[in-house]
Legacy VTK file of the C-alpha trace (Angstrom):
# vtk DataFile Version 3.0
C-alpha trace
ASCII
DATASET POLYDATA
POINTS 188 float
17.227 -4.297 29.558
19.518 -2.025 26.627
19.967 1.423 27.435
21.385 2.359 23.980
17.803 1.308 22.558
16.358 4.052 24.108
16.765 7.938 23.221
16.954 11.186 25.776
14.338 12.481 27.458
15.277 16.134 26.164
15.117 14.676 22.774
11.480 12.786 22.765
10.303 15.651 24.156
11.355 17.819 21.257
10.041 15.446 18.809
6.334 16.458 19.697
7.207 19.858 18.944
9.169 19.537 15.735
8.410 21.377 12.578
7.877 19.697 9.202
11.182 19.460 7.585
10.811 20.401 3.946
12.812 18.563 1.871
15.122 20.000 -0.829
17.704 19.050 -3.992
19.387 21.474 -6.022
18.817 20.480 -10.226
21.216 21.752 -12.782
17.983 24.478 -13.976
15.185 25.241 -11.331
12.758 23.576 -12.349
14.792 19.812 -12.718
14.214 17.797 -9.677
16.475 14.911 -11.064
19.589 14.272 -9.473
22.502 16.350 -10.745
24.857 13.664 -10.201
23.821 10.999 -11.775
24.352 10.316 -15.352
21.002 9.742 -16.865
22.469 7.274 -19.839
24.797 5.291 -17.439
22.988 5.293 -14.088
26.268 6.168 -12.641
27.536 8.445 -10.265
28.881 11.640 -12.244
30.417 15.302 -11.024
28.372 18.319 -12.771
30.056 20.330 -15.573
30.099 23.840 -14.256
32.185 25.142 -16.500
29.804 26.771 -18.113
28.235 28.718 -15.062
28.706 32.457 -14.980
30.050 33.503 -10.962
28.052 34.691 -8.525
27.733 35.579 -4.958
26.396 32.638 -2.796
26.260 31.800 1.010
24.414 28.922 2.720
23.734 28.926 6.751
23.169 25.114 7.928
22.737 24.941 11.812
23.391 22.387 14.548
22.668 20.989 17.829
24.921 18.659 20.208
22.868 17.425 23.691
25.582 17.439 26.147
24.316 17.640 29.499
23.830 20.123 32.472
26.566 19.528 33.615
28.769 19.702 30.925
26.952 22.814 29.454
28.474 24.586 33.262
32.320 22.575 31.883
31.835 24.539 28.811
30.742 28.210 30.204
33.929 28.298 32.481
36.076 26.558 30.061
37.160 23.774 32.227
37.003 20.602 30.115
40.038 18.949 30.394
40.854 18.630 26.531
40.781 23.203 25.989
38.161 25.692 24.949
35.317 23.727 23.558
33.560 25.905 22.283
36.636 28.008 20.360
38.287 24.085 19.297
35.173 23.557 17.256
34.845 26.265 15.521
38.432 25.995 14.050
37.293 22.335 13.750
34.551 23.795 11.373
36.303 25.819 9.340
38.913 23.253 8.640
36.306 21.077 7.257
35.035 23.622 5.623
37.762 23.756 3.552
38.478 20.341 2.972
34.751 19.209 1.495
36.151 18.513 -1.684
37.704 16.018 -0.298
35.649 14.678 1.774
32.575 14.407 -0.447
33.521 13.076 -3.521
31.129 14.334 -5.509
32.053 17.696 -4.765
33.819 21.277 -6.441
36.630 22.893 -4.858
35.376 25.834 -4.101
37.201 28.798 -3.509
35.358 29.955 0.076
35.352 33.706 0.665
34.413 33.292 4.625
33.603 30.505 6.819
31.814 31.839 10.123
30.878 29.759 13.213
28.309 30.873 16.000
28.314 29.013 18.783
25.625 29.452 22.196
25.759 27.028 25.323
21.678 26.938 26.041
21.626 26.055 29.449
17.683 25.728 29.130
17.983 22.804 26.576
21.229 21.684 27.478
22.769 22.054 24.149
25.304 23.634 22.321
23.844 25.864 19.432
25.841 25.459 16.412
25.361 27.574 13.441
27.485 27.558 10.231
27.708 30.848 7.672
29.715 29.745 3.903
30.123 31.759 1.136
32.242 32.353 -2.089
31.739 34.465 -5.434
31.716 31.010 -8.110
29.602 28.825 -9.968
27.946 27.101 -7.551
27.068 26.650 -3.659
28.303 26.365 -1.425
25.602 24.011 1.190
27.736 21.066 1.291
30.728 23.525 3.144
27.911 24.655 5.912
26.863 21.184 6.450
30.602 19.953 6.841
31.398 23.360 8.967
28.534 22.302 11.468
28.730 18.362 11.734
33.248 18.673 12.440
31.653 21.540 14.988
29.122 19.086 16.073
31.734 16.335 16.302
34.867 18.056 17.854
32.041 18.949 21.033
31.259 15.677 21.366
34.932 14.405 21.198
35.571 17.245 23.355
33.510 16.574 25.878
32.375 12.621 26.052
34.609 11.558 29.029
32.272 13.941 30.837
29.383 12.630 29.415
29.150 9.479 27.029
25.028 10.271 26.236
25.697 12.940 23.882
23.603 13.215 21.747
23.768 14.867 17.394
21.475 15.792 16.178
19.467 18.309 14.061
22.099 18.904 11.226
20.260 20.964 8.529
20.696 23.346 5.725
18.683 26.588 7.050
19.180 29.164 3.797
20.219 29.550 0.806
21.207 32.238 -2.085
22.974 33.690 -4.943
21.928 30.598 -7.263
19.006 29.823 -9.454
17.252 29.429 -6.644
17.340 31.033 -2.911
15.399 29.359 -0.129
15.287 30.337 3.716
13.339 27.968 6.386
LINES 1 189
188 0 1 2 3 4 5 6 7 8 9 10 11 12 13 14 15 16 17 18 19 20 21 22 23 24 25 26 27 28 29 30 31 32 33 34 35 36 37 38 39 40 41 42 43 44 45 46 47 48 49 50 51 52 53 54 55 56 57 58 59 60 61 62 63 64 65 66 67 68 69 70 71 72 73 74 75 76 77 78 79 80 81 82 83 84 85 86 87 88 89 90 91 92 93 94 95 96 97 98 99 100 101 102 103 104 105 106 107 108 109 110 111 112 113 114 115 116 117 118 119 120 121 122 123 124 125 126 127 128 129 130 131 132 133 134 135 136 137 138 139 140 141 142 143 144 145 146 147 148 149 150 151 152 153 154 155 156 157 158 159 160 161 162 163 164 165 166 167 168 169 170 171 172 173 174 175 176 177 178 179 180 181 182 183 184 185 186 187
């Protein structure tokens, strides 16, 4: 039997307890729920013009989970993974990625970041590395994508550094949990 199509047991348990997730998208004027990156005349993708927007302090926070298993949790906590200090390297990778978001996501603006902070926790009960990234700027557009790219890259770094010990690592539940400073704030 093929094992690739089965979900890990820890994932099956968590699915029954998951909260309902609200889908969220920013519009151009707070009430507009259309896709701002689509030219409505041609249907083609476009970069949003932020030239007329005023600069405001903005912040966004994203989270993610990486199931690594109990043995890998112990090795990470003991700094005994062969490739090095997993949590430190993941933090640096996430910060570097946030600064490169505009090169990775085609329609994102190049943003001057004031700060990117990444927190990591090894949760032995769930056998996961929990990652939280917060991006801050004083700019004309938000930093949601920077926070999401930071978490995603930190999670991929954990995967890369630990895959030799456990080939069944699962990256999941990467999502935005808060944003502030624009026309609409949100917090989950």
